[in-house]
N, C-alpha and C positions, 0 to 999 in steps of 0.2 A: 527313427524307431530302432531299438536294439534288435540284433539278431537273436533268434531262439536256438536252442540246441538242435531242434529239428532242421532249422535253416542251415546250420553248419554242416550237419550230416548230409544235406542235399547237395552240397558243393561238389563239383566234379573231382576236385583234388582229394576229398574225403571219400567219396564214393569209390574211387580207385582202390582204396585200402579195404574194400568189402566190409563195411562196418555192420556189426550185429549188436543189438541192444541186449545186454546180459541181464539187467535188472533196473529197478527204479521206475522207468517208463514215463516220467513226467518230462517230456521233451519240449514243453512250451516255456521252459525257464529262459529268461533273457541272458545272453552272453555279453558281459561288459568288456572282457579281454581274454586272450589266450595265453596260458602260462605253461612253459615246459619245465618239468622237474621230475627227478627220480628220488629225491631225499624223503625220508619217512616223516620228518617234522615240517614239511613245507607249509602246513596250515598256519604256522606262526607268521608267515610272510604275506599272507593273503588278506584282502579286505572284503571279499564277497563279489560274486558275479563272474568269477573266472572259470574258464573251461580248461581243465588240467590235461595236458598231454604227457604221457609217461610210457616207458618201456616195461614198467611193472616190477621194478627191482624191490619196491617197498612192499610188494605182495608175496615175496618169497621167504618171509621170516616166520611163517607159521600162521595158523588160523587166528589166534588171539591178536597178534600184531596186525594182521589184515583187518580185523574188525576195528581195532583202535585207529588205524590209518584212515579207513573210510569214515569212521565216526568223527574224527577231527576235521576232515574235509567238509563233511555235512554241517558241522557246527560253525565252520568259517564261512558258510554260505556260498560255496562254489556252485556253478551251474551244472557241472557234470564232470565225469572222468573218462578220458579216452585212453585205452591201454592197447599198445601195439604188441601183438603176440609174436614171439620169436625166440631168440636164444635165451633170454632171461625168463620169460613166462610163456611156455608153449600153449597153455590153455588156462582158463580161469575156472577155479574149482567152485563147488556148490556154495561154499561159505560166502563167496563174493556176491552171488546172486541173492542169497537170503538177506545178507546185510544191506545190500542196495535197496532191496524191496522194503525192508523194515525202516530204512532211513528216508525212503523216497528220493534217493540220489541216483540219477541216471549214470549207469556205467556201460560203456560201449567198448567192444573189442574190435580191433582192426586185424583182419586175417592175412593181410599182406603188409610187407614192410613199406612204410610211407615216410617221405621226408617231412619231418615236422616243420621245418622252415617254410615249406610251401604252404602248409595249412595256416601257419601264423601270418604269413604275408597276405594270403587271400582273405582271411577273416579281418585282420587289422585294416586292410584296404577298405573294406566295406564299412567298418566301424568309424574309421577316420572320415570317410566320405559322408556318412550320416551326420557326424558331428559338425562337419563343415557346412552341410546343408541346413542344419539347425541354426548355425550362426548366421548363414546367409539369409534364412527366412527371418530371423530376429532383426537383422539389419533392414530388410525390406519392410517389415512391419513398422519399425521405428521411423524410417524415412517417409513411408506412405502416410501415417497418421500425423507426423509432424507437418507435412505439406498441407494436409487437410486443415490443421489447426492454424497455420500461417494464413491461408486464404479464406478462413472463416467459413468453411463448407457448411451446408445445411444439415440438419439432423438426418434427413432421409439419405443423403449421400454418405454420411459416416456409417450409418447402419448398413447400407447397401455394400459398402466397401468391406466391412467386417464379414458379412454373409458371403461375399465373393471369395474372400481369402479362405474361409472355412468350408465353402461349398455346402452350406447348411442354412436353414432358416434362422433369422435373428429378429427379435422383437424388442423394442424400447418402450417401456411403460412408465407412467408416473406413479406416485404413491397411492393414487385412487384407482389404479389398475386400468387407466385409460391408455390405449395404445397411441404413442406419439409418432412412432415410425416403425415400419416393418418391411422385411424383404423375405419372400418365400422362395425356397429352392427345393426342387424335386417334389413340389406339391403346389397347391393353390393358396392364395391369401385367405380365401373363405374357409378352407380346411384348418388353417392355423388359427384364425381369429374367431371361429365360431365359439360362442359362450366363453369369450376370453377371460372375463373377470373370474368366473368360476374356475377355469383351468389354472389361472395364475395363482389364485389363493391356495390351490391344492398342491402347487409345486413345492417340493422340499428344497431347502437351502443346500446347494451343492456346488460342484465345480462349474456347472453350466449357468449359474445365476450370479451376476456381478452387480453390486450396488454402484449407482452413479451419483456423483456429487461429492463435495468435501466431507470428510469424516464426521464432522459435527453438524452437517446439514444435508443429509441425503435427500434427493428429490426424485429418484427413479431407479429402475433396475434394467439391466441389459441381459436378455435371456436368449440362450441358444436352444433351439428346438431341434434336437437330432437324437436318433436312436443309436448312433455310432459310439464306439468306446471312447471315453474322454482322453484327450491327449494334452501334453504340455503346450502344444501349439495353440489349441483352442483357448486355453486359459490365458495365454499370452495375448492373443488377439482381442479377447473380450476385455481384458484389463486395459490394454492400450486404447481400445475404442472408448471405454468408459472414461478414461482420462481426457480424451479429445472432446467428448460430449460435455464433461464437466467444464473444461475451458471455454467451450462454446457458450454454455449458460452464464458463466461468469462475465463474458464479454457482453452478452446481450443485456444483462442486468434488468430483466423484465419478468416478473413472476408469472405473468400471463402469456409471455411470448411463445413458449414452447407449444402450448396447446393451440394457440392461434396459428403458429407456423405449420403445425401438423394439419390443421383444417385447410389452410390455404394451399399447402402442398397436395392434399388429396383433390381439391377442386381443380388445381392446375393439371394434375395427372389425368383426371377424367376429361377435362376440356381438350387437352392436347393428345388424347388417344394413347396415353401410356397405361391406362387401365381399360381393358376391353371386356372383361367378364362382369356381368351384373352382380353375381353373388360375391365376387371379391370386393367390388365397390361397396356393396351394402354391408359386408362384414367389417371393412375398414371404417366405414362411417359409423356403424353401431359401436365400434370400439372407441370412437371419439364422442359418443353421447347422442347421436342422432337416432330418433325413434325408428324402430322396425315396423314393417307391415303398415306403411302409411302411404298417403299421396304426397308427392313432392312438388313444391312450387318454386320456380326461380324468381328471385327478387333482386332488384338493384336499387340502391339508395344513392341519389346524386344530390349534391349541395351547391348552393351559390354562397360564396364566402367573401369576406372582405379581402382586398388585395393585400398580400403579405410578401415583402421582399426577403425577410429573414428565413432561410431554409429550415433552421431549428424550430421556429415558430410554426411553420407549415407542417413539419413532421409532428409536432406536438398536437396541432389541431386534428390531423389525420388520425392519430392515436386516440384522441378524444372522441372522434366520431365513431370509431370502431368500439371503443369502450362503452359509449352510450347505446349502441346497438345491442351489445352483449347484456347490458344492464336491463334493457327493455325486454329482451327474450326471457331473462330470469323473472322479471315481474309478471309476465304473462304465462310463465311456465311452459313456454314453447321450446322446442329443440330445433336447431339449425346448424348447418355448416356455414361459416362466414369467413370472408377473407377481404383484405384491403386491396383495392385495385389502383390504377393510376389516379393521381390527384386525391380527392377526398371521397371518391366513390367506394362503396362497399357492396360486394356481391354476396348473396345468401341463397342457400337451398333450405327452404322451410319445410318441415315435416308436419302434415296435418293428418289426424286420425281419419281412417276411411269412413267411419260412421258419423263424423262430425260435419257440421254445416261449414262448407269450405269458405264461402263468402263472408260469413259472420266471423270466422276465425281470422281470416285475412284482415278484416276491418279492425278487429281488436288488436292484433299484433302490430299492424302498420301504424295505427294511431299511437300506440305506446312508443314505437321506435321514433316516429316523427317528433313526438313531444320531447323525448330524451335528446335526440340530435340537435333540436333547435336551442337547447340550453348550452350547447358547446360554444365557447367564445369564438367570435368571428363568423359564425354561421348565420346568414341572413335568411336563407330559405332552403327547404329540403323537400324532395319528391321521391316517390317510390314507384318504380316500374315493375309490373308483374307479368311473367310469361305464362305459357300454358302449363297446367298441372299435368303430372304423369305419374304412373306407378313405377316407372323406370328411373333410377337415380342417374344413370348415364345420360339418358335423353334429357333429363332436367338440367344437368350440368351443361350440356350443349345449348340449351335455351337461355343460359345466362347472358350470352351476347345479345339476344333479342330483348331480354328484360332491360339490359343496359341501354339499348337503343331507345326503348320506350321512355326510360327515365330521362335520357338526354333530351329527347323531344319535348317531354312534359315540362322540363325545366325552362324551355324556351317559350312556353305558352303563357297566356295571361295569368298572373299569380292570383287574380281575384277569384278564380275558379278552382280553388284548392280542394283536394279530396284525399282520402287515406292512401289510395294507390291508383295507378293508371294501368289500364289494359291497352292492348293494341287498338281496340275499338274506340278508345278515348282520344287518340291522336290522329290517326288516319291521314287524310290529305293535308290537314292543317300542319301536322308535323312534317309531312313530306315537303310542303312549301317552305317551311323554315329551314330545311336542310338541302333543298334542291340544288344549291350551288356546289354541293360536295358529292361527287359521284359515289364514294363508298357509302354515304348516307342513303342514296337512292337504292343501292343494292341491299343495304341493311333493311330498308323498309319492305322491300319485296320479300325478303327472307322471313321477316317477322310475320307477314301476312300469310305466307303459304307453307312454311317449313313443316308444320304439324301435319298438313294434308299430304304434302309430297312424301313425307316419311311413312305415313299410313299406306299410301299407294305402293311404295317400295315393299313394305313388309307384307302386304296382303295381295300383291300382284294385281291391284285394281287400277281404275282410272277415274277416280272421283274428281281429280283435277280437270280431266276432259269434260266430265259432266258439268262442272262448275263453269268452265269456259263457254260451253254451248248455251247454258242457262243465261249467262250474262250477255252473250252475243244476241240472244233472242229477247233481251230486255225482260226476262222473267216470264216469258210466255210458256207456261207449263204444258198446255195442250200440244203445241207445236213441238216442244222438246220431247215429249213422250212419243210422238209420231216419228221424229227423226231417229230416236234411239231404238224404236221398235219395241217398246216396253209398255207395260200397263201403267196407269196413272198412280195406283197405290205403290208400285215398285219405285216409280220416280220420286214420290213423296218420301219414301223411306230413305233413298239415296240423299235427297236434299236435306233431310233431317240429320242424317249421319254427318254430312258436311258441316252442318250448323253446330253439331256437338263437338266435332273434332276442332273446328276453328273458333268455337265459342262466339258465333256471330248469328245475326238474324238476316237471312237472305231477302226478307221483305223490306229491309231498311235501305233507303236510297243511298245513304253515304257508305254503307257497307258494300253495296254493289259497286259503287264508284271506286272505293279503295281496292277491292279485290280485282276489279277490272284493270286498274292502274298497275297493280302488282303483277298481273299476268302479262301485261304489255311490257313491263320492265324485264320480266323473265324472257320474253320472246326476243327483245332487243339484245339482251346479253347473250342468248344462244346463237342469234344470228351473227353477232360480232365474233364469237368463238369459231364460227365456221369459215369466216373470211381469211 
């Protein structure tokens, strides 16, 4: 950034000359260079932005010549004039102040003799250092984004890198104003993305908005959200980031890929704890098309497919499964975040209106998804596992692992009992027995059964898990349980009903009791092993 006249006057070497502003007053003018000259027609040698240092000889030829001199300097675009008072000009007359004010040209008088060479050295040292810093920054920008291009970095990383370089929030959107990636700085993602489509459409085209994509086929915009004064650095970073994003898209060669990557990236961020604020998560999800003010259901689709040795064919089948899921969501007018997991599995967070019939909506959407997935070449069977619904998007994302566990177990069950989706109540001990040889499967079973209740206890500082344990230990004897807990039977019934709602189970069902008791035993064994 260039120095201003005020910056130069604040330098110790200039302050030593006791500078006084005689006229003009506009001290925010940028100083491109410092030029020392006493000749009257120096304006012919200037290109603009210079700060003139003079002993004032050109101001000793009368008022008319003085006016002409200052007028020519103003026309040349100089930043200002510094006059050293001394043997040539003991003081500056009123005509200088009047002319400077009329022209808006800063004129400064130095009341002590000052070595001009020291001023020029000090100013030029700063200017050259700034120019070197700009060159170094440009080199860093080039090397950073080149490296990102070479290793085919994800959209989110490219946007995050640009935001880090500018220390400001950056958003990447597609032509439908859906946010593909964003990084918030000095604010929250929810504040940036709230009502994003409206905000985006009202943004004027300017230095802080850069088109992304080849000139003949734009597919998005990279937007800097900052109240700071625009700088060449900001434009440089945005344009270089846009070029990197364009190369990324050309390499992917998938017109649906960016939106899917954005959804997969958000799910991954929530599952791995990189997004911790519920409002931020919902704002990012809404920007990707997920309905707001809804209940969220974690779903996992698992398929049994023909063995395929060709990795390209396997990748094509996985893409086909994801495409089938997307098509089914469109047919049923449902909104969801979806992402491909390992193998042919697809994880989803489905949004269901709070006023809608949850089970009916799930049956409709899951039936459509299974019908479309089964049409994919090589798919022999498909099942869907459903976790516990929640009003929290973050909690639902964490339940995806449990939905995947249910789907994995359901896929191992007898295919003659197919259904639109499976809940944990549908697999229970049969699923556990099918996976008992795998210790992580045993632990996953326990978490699927109890996580919702354990999380409820943590959040509400309760002990419903303890109540459930004693209920199962007493084989469902409610009278004895009420006596042990020293509570009334209506209070006990309310607790048990709450447990049933949270876990979506019927505690009068024998298999439910067996599964929950088994899960509690697994939890006890795990805790005991950790203490050893």
